[in-house]
N, C-alpha and C positions, 0 to 999 in steps of 0.2 A: 478751780474750787470757788464756789459761791461764798459770799460773806456769811450767809446763814450756816453753811456747812463748816466753815472755818471756826465760827463761834461755837458750834455744837461739839466739834472735835476738842477745842480748848476746854469747854465746860465738862467734858468727860464721856460723851457718847453721842451716837447718831444712828438713825435707822438706815441700815443697808437695804433692807426690804421692809417698807412701812406696812404695818398691819392694816387690813381692810375690815369692813363690817363682816362678821362671821368668822374672823380669824380665831382658831381655837388653840393656837400654840405660838410661842415666841422662843427663839433660840437666842440667848444673850451670851456673848463670848468676849473674851479678852485675850490678847497675847498670841502665842505661837499656835494655838489650836484653831485659828481662823480657818484654815483650809478644811479641817474636819467639820467644823460647824457649818460652813457654807455648803459643803458637799451634802451633808445630812439634810439641810434645809431644802436643797434642790431636789433630793429624792422624795422628801416628805411633801414638797410643794406640788407634786404631780397629782395628788388626790386629796389635798386639803390646803387651806390657807395658812401660811406660816409667815410670821414676822421674823426679821433678823436684826438684832440690835448689837452694834459694835461698841464695846466699851473701850474708850481710849485712856480713861483714868478712873478706876473705881474709887480712889481716894477723893478726887474732886467731886464725883457724883455724891458720894456719901457725905462729905463736908457740906456741900450745898443743901442736901436734904436736911441735915441737922440744923443748919443755919435757918432754913425756912421754917422748920418746926419751932425753933426758939423765937423767931420773929412773930409767928402767929400767937405763941404763948404770951408775948409781950405786947399784944394789941394790934398787930398788923394782919388782919384777916385775909389780905390779898397776897401775902408772901407765898411764892411758889418756886420750888426748886426745879432745876433742869430735868432731873430724873422724873419728877412728878408730871411735867409737861410731856416728856417722852412716853411715859406709861399711860397717859390719858388717851392715847391713840389705840391702846390695846383693850379689847373687850374684857370686862371684869371677870367673866367666867373662863377666860383663856388660861392655859397653864404656861409656865415659864420653865425652860431648861437652861440653867446656867452652866457654862463650860469654861474652865480655866486650868492652866497647868500650875496651879497653886492650890492651897487648901480650898475646899469647896465653899467654906464660909466667906471667902473673899468676895463672892458675888451673891450668896444665898439671901442676904438681907434685902435684895431688890424685890423679893416677893412681899415684904412688909410695907413697901411704899404705898401700894394700892390694894393690898390684900389678895394678890394672885397666889395660886398654888405653885409651888416650886419644887423642882427636882434638881439638886445641885450636884454637878459632876466636877471632880477635881482630884488632886493627889492627896491621899490620906496618910500615906506612909512614904518615907523617903529612904533612899539608899540602894535602890535597884540599879542595875546597869543593863544596857542592851541597845538595840537600834530604836529609833524613834517610833516606828510602827509597833515593835514589841512592847515598848514602855507604854505607849498609849493604849494598847490592848490590855496590858496588865493592870493599868490604873483606871480603865473604863473611860477613856477619853477619845476613843476612835469613833468612826462613823457608826459602827454597829451599836456601840454603847449609847450614842445619842439617839439612834433609832429605837433602841430598847426603852430608853427613858421616855421617849415620846409615846410609845405604846402603853407603858405603865401609867403615865400621867393622864393621857386622854381616854384610855380604855378602848381605843380603836386599833385594830391590827395594822401593822406597817408592812407594806408590800415588799420592800427590798431588804428587810432585816436578814442578816447572815449571808447575803449574797456578796458582800464586800469583803475583801481580804485585808 
């Protein structure tokens, strides 16, 4: 692990797949949904540019963002949060899909950092039981749900939607 990656992990997140010019979508995930987010990004990446942002601590990212905002309000125009630096790599017109096995609002705030459109996926109701794949399907956290969110957010058809089990 490089020192820069170590610092990014501690600060709350890092680009697993850095956006390029022309990237129209980023998948931002945290926690146990990593395999679904990464698989969806791989499928989407076959015919579009997709960034993948791994969130290691939504709390640290959010606290850093609020601290930078306060610092700017108190006269430090150069204050910049880690999440602001991360999202500066993402084109302004790109959409963001956030995926977490918690309330969708746990990550939806990320769209407000630089004004990106967001589709937040998460668990809105608790109390169900079943296998992981059944629960992710029920709550809209599986690969198909992420592909559907990408289609809805970008307005571009998704090639592999509904082919995954």
